[in-house]
C-alpha positions as a printed NumPy array, in Angstrom:
array([[ 80.837, -73.051, -14.949],
       [ 82.765, -73.684, -11.746],
       [ 85.875, -71.954, -13.071],
       [ 83.807, -68.977, -14.332],
       [ 82.113, -68.44 , -10.983],
       [ 85.434, -68.746,  -9.176],
       [ 86.738, -65.802, -11.164],
       [ 83.5  , -63.793, -10.956],
       [ 83.117, -63.725,  -7.161],
       [ 86.544, -62.152,  -6.403],
       [ 85.929, -59.65 ,  -9.199],
       [ 82.589, -58.678,  -7.713],
       [ 84.193, -58.404,  -4.288],
       [ 86.918, -56.137,  -5.635],
       [ 84.341, -53.988,  -7.432],
       [ 82.317, -53.683,  -4.249],
       [ 85.393, -52.499,  -2.344],
       [ 86.182, -49.922,  -5.024],
       [ 82.588, -48.695,  -4.989],
       [ 82.604, -48.409,  -1.192],
       [ 85.87 , -46.474,  -1.193],
       [ 84.614, -44.166,  -3.951],
       [ 81.378, -43.441,  -2.137],
       [ 83.243, -42.86 ,   1.108],
       [ 85.67 , -40.486,  -0.547],
       [ 82.765, -38.855,  -2.336],
       [ 81.082, -38.195,   1.007],
       [ 84.328, -36.8  ,   2.362],
       [ 84.682, -34.598,  -0.69 ],
       [ 81.17 , -33.248,  -0.302],
       [ 81.627, -32.691,   3.418],
       [ 84.98 , -31.04 ,   2.857],
       [ 83.505, -28.441,   0.521],
       [ 80.256, -28.037,   2.399],
       [ 79.945, -24.458,   3.629],
       [ 79.146, -23.839,   7.293],
       [ 75.524, -23.208,   8.142],
       [ 74.675, -19.51 ,   7.914],
       [ 71.812, -18.107,   9.985],
       [ 69.555, -15.155,   9.246],
       [ 69.907, -12.146,  11.517],
       [ 66.621, -11.486,  13.295],
       [ 65.275,  -8.709,  15.5  ],
       [ 63.896,  -8.932,  19.003],
       [ 62.79 ,  -5.492,  20.19 ],
       [ 65.8  ,  -3.172,  20.227],
       [ 68.304,  -5.939,  19.513],
       [ 69.532,  -7.971,  16.598],
       [ 69.724, -11.704,  17.245],
       [ 72.076, -14.165,  15.549],
       [ 72.132, -17.836,  16.51 ],
       [ 70.012, -17.025,  19.541],
       [ 72.362, -14.346,  20.925],
       [ 72.451, -10.543,  20.788],
       [ 74.408,  -9.359,  17.753],
       [ 76.186,  -6.008,  17.759],
       [ 77.668,  -4.828,  14.488],
       [ 81.105,  -3.48 ,  13.77 ],
       [ 80.661,  -2.797,  10.081],
       [ 81.917,  -0.709,   7.199],
       [ 80.992,   0.775,   3.825],
       [ 82.529,  -0.333,   0.535],
       [ 79.889,   0.831,  -1.933],
       [ 82.021,  -0.24 ,  -4.914],
       [ 82.023,  -4.036,  -4.508],
       [ 79.61 ,  -4.899,  -7.332],
       [ 81.214,  -2.435,  -9.712],
       [ 84.679,  -3.849,  -9.067],
       [ 83.451,  -7.442,  -9.395],
       [ 82.469,  -6.934, -13.051],
       [ 85.92 ,  -6.905, -14.662],
       [ 88.622,  -9.558, -14.299],
       [ 91.376,  -7.06 , -13.502],
       [ 89.505,  -5.401, -10.6  ],
       [ 87.771,  -8.45 ,  -9.165],
       [ 90.611,  -9.362,  -6.724],
       [ 89.912,  -6.117,  -4.871],
       [ 86.549,  -7.513,  -3.754],
       [ 88.114, -10.583,  -2.207],
       [ 90.918,  -8.517,  -0.673],
       [ 88.45 ,  -6.128,   0.991],
       [ 86.212,  -8.878,   2.367],
       [ 89.221, -10.855,   3.592],
       [ 90.576,  -7.77 ,   5.316],
       [ 87.192,  -7.042,   6.875],
       [ 87.052, -10.556,   8.301],
       [ 90.593, -10.213,   9.687],
       [ 89.516,  -7.036,  11.49 ],
       [ 86.564,  -8.875,  13.028],
       [ 84.085,  -6.807,  11.009],
       [ 80.797,  -8.572,  10.446],
       [ 78.625,  -6.487,   8.072],
       [ 79.458,  -4.518,   4.928],
       [ 77.062,  -1.981,   3.431],
       [ 77.272,  -1.795,  -0.351],
       [ 75.294,  -0.847,  -3.451],
       [ 73.004,  -3.361,  -5.158],
       [ 72.165,  -0.806,  -7.843],
       [ 73.722,   0.833, -10.857],
       [ 71.043,   2.399, -13.032],
       [ 71.909,   3.424, -16.573],
       [ 75.535,   4.329, -15.786],
       [ 78.824,   2.666, -16.803],
       [ 78.652,  -1.063, -15.962],
       [ 74.931,  -0.583, -15.297],
       [ 73.038,  -3.42 , -13.661],
       [ 69.711,  -1.981, -14.876],
       [ 70.205,  -0.78 , -18.444],
       [ 66.667,   0.536, -18.788],
       [ 63.463,  -0.15 , -16.843],
       [ 63.233,  -3.929, -16.364],
       [ 66.289,  -4.682, -18.578],
       [ 69.332,  -6.07 , -16.819],
       [ 72.94 ,  -6.712, -17.771],
       [ 73.639, -10.348, -16.877],
       [ 77.395,  -9.904, -16.498],
       [ 76.769,  -7.212, -13.852],
       [ 74.196,  -9.376, -12.087],
       [ 76.863, -12.09 , -12.013],
       [ 79.197,  -9.556, -10.418],
       [ 76.664,  -9.044,  -7.625],
       [ 76.392, -12.837,  -7.366],
       [ 80.175, -12.924,  -6.835],
       [ 80.034, -10.265,  -4.132],
       [ 77.418, -12.213,  -2.175],
       [ 79.215, -15.544,  -2.639],
       [ 82.542, -14.022,  -1.611],
       [ 81.002, -12.397,   1.46 ],
       [ 79.478, -15.735,   2.435],
       [ 82.87 , -17.399,   2.056],
       [ 84.456, -14.931,   4.472],
       [ 81.651, -14.876,   7.041],
       [ 80.613, -11.298,   6.189],
       [ 76.978, -10.231,   5.958],
       [ 75.752,  -7.497,   3.616],
       [ 73.381,  -4.56 ,   3.792],
       [ 72.313,  -4.107,   0.175],
       [ 70.979,  -0.696,  -0.835],
       [ 68.464,  -0.696,  -3.701],
       [ 68.587,   2.833,  -5.156],
       [ 70.343,   6.159,  -4.661],
       [ 68.702,   9.459,  -3.817],
       [ 71.845,  11.057,  -5.285],
       [ 72.837,  10.984,  -8.954],
       [ 75.845,   8.704,  -8.513],
       [ 75.228,   5.334, -10.226],
       [ 71.989,   6.605, -11.737],
       [ 69.794,   7.156,  -8.737],
       [ 66.281,   8.555,  -8.76 ],
       [ 67.376,  11.023, -11.464],
       [ 67.832,   8.153, -13.906],
       [ 64.376,   6.73 , -13.145],
       [ 62.794,  10.119, -13.856],
       [ 64.798,  10.422, -17.076],
       [ 63.583,   7.001, -18.226],
       [ 59.961,   7.941, -17.574],
       [ 60.436,  11.235, -19.409],
       [ 62.005,   9.503, -22.416],
       [ 59.137,   7.015, -22.562],
       [ 56.59 ,   9.838, -22.449],
       [ 54.926,   8.681, -19.245],
       [ 56.459,  11.098, -16.709],
       [ 54.202,  13.359, -14.666],
       [ 57.031,  15.778, -13.933],
       [ 60.704,  16.42 , -14.688],
       [ 61.388,  16.926, -10.971],
       [ 63.693,  14.333,  -9.437],
       [ 61.235,  14.054,  -6.572],
       [ 58.64 ,  12.601,  -8.959],
       [ 60.523,   9.357,  -8.287],
       [ 58.491,   9.19 ,  -5.094],
       [ 55.008,   9.982,  -6.446],
       [ 54.866,   9.116, -10.175],
       [ 52.93 ,   5.805, -10.591],
       [ 55.016,   4.771, -13.627],
       [ 58.269,   5.304, -11.76 ],
       [ 56.965,   3.467,  -8.71 ],
       [ 56.223,   0.554, -11.02 ],
       [ 59.759,   0.741, -12.477],
       [ 61.217,   0.538,  -8.984],
       [ 58.961,  -2.314,  -7.894],
       [ 60.003,  -4.298, -10.956],
       [ 63.628,  -3.673, -10.036],
       [ 63.081,  -4.755,  -6.448],
       [ 61.392,  -7.967,  -7.554],
       [ 64.189,  -8.789, -10.007],
       [ 66.87 ,  -8.35 ,  -7.341],
       [ 65.109, -10.098,  -4.479],
       [ 64.163, -13.128,  -6.59 ],
       [ 67.523, -13.373,  -8.38 ],
       [ 69.008, -16.879,  -8.206],
       [ 72.712, -16.586,  -7.508],
       [ 74.637, -18.167, -10.398],
       [ 77.39 , -19.294,  -8.004],
       [ 75.57 , -20.484,  -4.881],
       [ 72.243, -21.402,  -6.486],
       [ 70.401, -19.521,  -3.712],
       [ 67.8  , -16.861,  -4.419],
       [ 68.794, -13.595,  -2.804],
       [ 65.636, -13.522,  -0.702],
       [ 66.61 , -16.903,   0.774],
       [ 70.279, -16.111,   1.411],
       [ 71.213, -15.368,   5.043],
       [ 74.458, -13.788,   3.841],
       [ 72.304, -10.71 ,   3.287],
       [ 71.821,  -8.91 ,   6.606],
       [ 69.176,  -6.476,   5.35 ],
       [ 67.764,  -4.535,   2.435],
       [ 67.988,  -0.751,   2.425],
       [ 65.249,   0.93 ,   0.397],
       [ 67.182,   4.024,  -0.664],
       [ 70.409,   5.779,   0.237],
       [ 69.751,   9.116,   2.003],
       [ 66.178,   9.846,   0.822],
       [ 65.082,  13.451,   0.578],
       [ 61.915,  14.873,  -1.   ],
       [ 62.496,  18.596,  -0.739],
       [ 59.451,  19.531,  -2.832],
       [ 57.252,  18.289,   0.009],
       [ 58.769,  19.401,   3.337],
       [ 55.681,  18.075,   5.151],
       [ 57.154,  14.61 ,   4.63 ],
       [ 53.886,  13.077,   3.424],
       [ 55.161,  12.133,  -0.04 ],
       [ 58.242,  10.318,   1.195],
       [ 56.298,   8.646,   3.994],
       [ 53.755,   7.273,   1.52 ],
       [ 56.567,   5.944,  -0.707],
       [ 58.339,   4.249,   2.206],
       [ 55.117,   2.603,   3.374],
       [ 54.301,   1.261,  -0.088],
       [ 57.804,   0.038,  -0.922],
       [ 58.413,  -1.545,   2.464],
       [ 55.168,  -3.526,   2.127],
       [ 56.239,  -4.632,  -1.336],
       [ 59.677,  -5.817,  -0.168],
       [ 58.153,  -7.778,   2.711],
       [ 55.575,  -9.305,   0.375],
       [ 58.392, -10.85 ,  -1.649],
       [ 60.92 , -11.468,   1.132],
       [ 59.891, -12.334,   4.669],
       [ 63.359, -13.562,   5.669],
       [ 65.373, -10.375,   5.736],
       [ 65.457,  -7.246,   7.835],
       [ 64.549,  -3.945,   6.206],
       [ 65.623,  -0.35 ,   6.804],
       [ 64.918,   2.925,   4.995],
       [ 68.419,   4.387,   4.585],
       [ 67.792,   7.692,   6.398],
       [ 70.318,  10.346,   7.353],
       [ 68.53 ,  10.802,  10.673],
       [ 67.187,  14.364,  10.416],
       [ 64.108,  15.185,  12.476],
       [ 61.104,  16.579,  10.601],
       [ 57.992,  18.652,  11.343],
       [ 56.188,  15.744,  13.036],
       [ 58.889,  15.766,  15.741],
       [ 58.914,  19.416,  16.915],
       [ 60.442,  18.544,  20.276],
       [ 63.484,  17.108,  18.463],
       [ 64.17 ,  19.895,  15.963],
       [ 66.798,  21.46 ,  18.226],
       [ 68.903,  18.296,  17.851],
       [ 69.208,  18.819,  14.081],
       [ 72.429,  20.424,  12.859],
       [ 70.587,  23.516,  11.61 ],
       [ 67.107,  24.603,  10.469],
       [ 67.622,  23.336,   6.904],
       [ 67.614,  19.735,   8.156],
       [ 63.927,  19.887,   9.115],
       [ 62.6  ,  20.755,   5.629],
       [ 64.128,  17.97 ,   3.53 ],
       [ 60.93 ,  15.909,   3.414],
       [ 62.333,  13.192,   5.661],
       [ 61.538,  12.607,   9.325],
       [ 63.621,  10.154,  11.322],
       [ 60.997,   9.11 ,  13.852],
       [ 57.972,   9.117,  11.544],
       [ 59.776,   7.243,   8.753],
       [ 61.375,   4.709,  11.094],
       [ 58.22 ,   4.021,  13.104],
       [ 56.567,   2.106,  10.252],
       [ 55.929,  -1.335,  11.72 ],
       [ 57.642,  -3.366,   8.995],
       [ 60.794,  -1.234,   9.075],
       [ 63.019,  -3.373,  11.277],
       [ 65.722,  -0.916,  12.283],
       [ 66.544,   2.759,  11.977],
       [ 69.55 ,   4.196,  10.18 ],
       [ 71.448,   7.423,  10.867],
       [ 74.408,   9.132,   9.16 ],
       [ 77.053,  11.34 ,  10.781],
       [ 78.955,  14.028,   8.837],
       [ 79.706,  16.844,  11.283],
       [ 82.171,  18.633,   9.009],
       [ 79.606,  18.718,   6.171],
       [ 76.921,  20.086,   8.467],
       [ 79.143,  22.611,  10.306],
       [ 81.782,  24.39 ,   8.274],
       [ 83.239,  26.796,  10.795],
       [ 83.253,  25.162,  14.229],
       [ 86.308,  23.419,  15.677],
       [ 86.77 ,  19.651,  15.869],
       [ 86.007,  19.372,  19.583],
       [ 82.67 ,  21.115,  19.101],
       [ 81.895,  18.819,  16.178],
       [ 82.555,  15.812,  18.386],
       [ 80.279,  17.228,  21.102],
       [ 77.535,  17.458,  18.486],
       [ 78.205,  13.848,  17.408],
       [ 77.73 ,  12.673,  21.002],
       [ 74.464,  14.601,  21.312],
       [ 73.267,  13.379,  17.876],
       [ 73.993,   9.727,  18.597],
       [ 72.609,   9.78 ,  22.13 ],
       [ 69.356,  11.335,  20.924],
       [ 68.821,   8.685,  18.243],
       [ 69.718,   5.805,  20.533],
       [ 67.181,   7.124,  23.053],
       [ 64.623,   7.26 ,  20.23 ],
       [ 65.323,   3.596,  19.512],
       [ 64.965,   2.672,  23.168],
       [ 61.91 ,   4.715,  24.078],
       [ 59.907,   5.569,  20.958],
       [ 60.755,   3.206,  18.131],
       [ 61.54 ,   0.1  ,  20.203],
       [ 63.982,  -0.867,  17.429],
       [ 67.75 ,  -1.081,  16.93 ],
       [ 69.505,   2.028,  15.616],
       [ 72.47 ,   1.691,  13.26 ],
       [ 74.817,   4.518,  12.308],
       [ 75.291,   3.254,   8.779],
       [ 77.614,   6.056,   7.617],
       [ 80.041,   8.258,   9.493],
       [ 83.146,  10.058,   8.378],
       [ 85.396,  13.089,   8.49 ],
       [ 86.711,  14.828,   5.375],
       [ 90.421,  15.18 ,   4.753],
       [ 89.766,  18.568,   3.109],
       [ 89.102,  20.227,   6.447],
       [ 91.403,  23.046,   7.442],
       [ 94.481,  21.707,   9.271],
       [ 93.263,  18.133,   8.823],
       [ 95.275,  15.378,  10.473],
       [ 94.532,  11.616,  10.377],
       [ 94.323,  11.773,  14.176],
       [ 91.222,  13.98 ,  13.799],
       [ 89.466,  11.173,  11.976],
       [ 90.525,   8.738,  14.681],
       [ 88.949,  11.   ,  17.305],
       [ 85.649,  10.793,  15.429],
       [ 85.947,   7.01 ,  15.13 ],
       [ 86.666,   6.705,  18.841],
       [ 83.716,   8.926,  19.753],
       [ 81.324,   6.848,  17.629],
       [ 82.743,   3.493,  18.72 ],
       [ 82.657,   4.371,  22.415],
       [ 79.016,   5.473,  22.291],
       [ 78.015,   2.277,  20.483],
       [ 79.946,   0.196,  22.992],
       [ 78.39 ,   1.95 ,  25.989],
       [ 74.898,   1.5  ,  24.543],
       [ 75.546,  -2.191,  23.917],
       [ 77.033,  -2.649,  27.383],
       [ 73.881,  -1.132,  28.9  ],
       [ 71.585,  -3.243,  26.697],
       [ 70.55 ,  -0.195,  24.669],
       [ 69.339,   0.253,  21.102],
       [ 72.688,   1.401,  19.662],
       [ 73.409,  -1.635,  17.492],
       [ 76.371,  -0.764,  15.298],
       [ 78.366,   1.725,  13.245],
       [ 79.796,   1.811,   9.715],
       [ 82.651,   4.137,   8.67 ],
       [ 82.441,   5.688,   5.229],
       [ 84.41 ,   4.262,   3.495],
       [ 87.045,   1.498,   3.336],
       [ 89.123,   0.712,   0.256],
       [ 92.112,  -1.402,  -0.701],
       [ 95.285,   0.05 ,  -2.206],
       [ 95.277,   1.378,  -5.759],
       [ 91.685,   2.649,  -5.748],
       [ 92.276,   6.383,  -5.856],
       [ 89.553,   6.863,  -8.47 ],
       [ 86.983,   5.458,  -6.012],
       [ 88.174,   7.502,  -3.08 ],
       [ 86.535,  10.668,  -1.829],
       [ 87.276,  12.983,   1.071],
       [ 86.495,  10.232,   3.569],
       [ 88.014,   6.974,   2.316],
       [ 90.776,   5.091,   4.085],
       [ 92.777,   1.917,   3.667],
       [ 92.448,   0.85 ,   7.334],
       [ 95.659,  -1.17 ,   7.597],
       [ 97.822,   1.685,   6.337],
       [ 97.619,   3.401,   9.74 ],
       [ 98.301,   1.065,  12.646],
       [ 96.502,   3.14 ,  15.293],
       [ 93.304,   3.181,  13.2  ],
       [ 93.599,  -0.528,  12.56 ],
       [ 93.992,  -1.294,  16.274],
       [ 90.947,   0.827,  17.11 ],
       [ 88.794,  -1.13 ,  14.653],
       [ 90.05 ,  -4.461,  16.021],
       [ 89.335,  -3.405,  19.583],
       [ 85.766,  -2.442,  18.713],
       [ 85.192,  -5.797,  17.01 ],
       [ 86.412,  -7.678,  20.072],
       [ 84.532,  -5.77 ,  22.705],
       [ 81.227,  -5.899,  20.807],
       [ 81.631,  -9.628,  20.202],
       [ 82.292, -10.07 ,  23.903],
       [ 79.098,  -8.257,  24.895],
       [ 77.05 , -10.221,  22.403],
       [ 78.369, -13.492,  23.797],
       [ 79.515, -14.699,  20.381],
       [ 82.232, -17.313,  20.521],
       [ 85.593, -15.621,  20.021],
       [ 87.378, -18.979,  19.926],
       [ 86.187, -19.518,  16.366],
       [ 87.095, -17.867,  13.085],
       [ 88.987, -14.602,  12.752],
       [ 88.115, -13.345,  16.225],
       [ 90.232, -16.138,  17.703],
       [ 93.31 , -14.531,  16.203],
       [ 92.599, -10.9  ,  17.061],
       [ 90.82 , -10.88 ,  20.432]])
């Protein structure tokens, strides 16, 4: 008995030491892989707030992230783009969280989802989180690309429940509204297969966008679209009270804003069924969105006149945010086509500088101008995803420097610590 106990006690002591070391190393391992705390972006009047400080956005558009995250061969492009965005000090990327009935569709038919594509969206969100990038996720397209409202109408027609074959029936057909609500619920309550976090609880997501560039041209009064926005915004907020919400407007003034009609590019902009102030004034819409495409709106005028219009357009909408809406205003798309007569890359840089300077001046004066997003950024080898507006930012050093400068000066105004993360290296 004595000899047995003499052997047992040292053995127990050794085992205890091993267990202690294992648990200690286990704690270290968990702490080592533990991701930094991520906060939700909030709104206080005309400002976004992050970690208790004003947050001004230098963002960008890469609509293709989910689509490229589906296949193994294209997936590295997602990481490369988000890494590059972080290195430029960019903080928010706007991208599609929809693909309805098209190639690599997320929604195959109403309420039926392709899991491998949902996992691709999971990867996009997880990768953005890893690189400190937040996402504006758009939920449907007014245009036909990636399905859009056209696909919803087609589904209703095929099922024999459609009220009309008009694309605008997306906004008023009860069956189609139900399709869209089911889609919204599926996305917002999705549990990320990588992070384990439901989308509605993930602060990596900056905001939801109801629809990209909504127009309801069959009702120029704007009543149909307004009713749809009110219903869908209530539904989103019913499911998700954590995230900000925007409509996805182009920014055109409608018939309820007669004093603003002269700011529109031309008369056609007032009869599209959308109305910037009326649509954005809905109480549960957290911020307003505006797009800027001067060369699409004016075909014949020279670049300098286009830039004068951009200044007037932006200033008007920022004033709306300050005085009427009492909300932040984000210019969530802007770009210049390379198909313009005598186009030079320097022309595009002049547009970027005009937009960036107006955002900076608004931020410096505590105004409602909260951020801007070029359309669109890509990585090399993505010609099939390019359009007249896409750029690989690091391929032109002067463009790259301009983007970096905007990131630094907005971070400085917001009071966010530039001694941490990527801003430490670039500012």
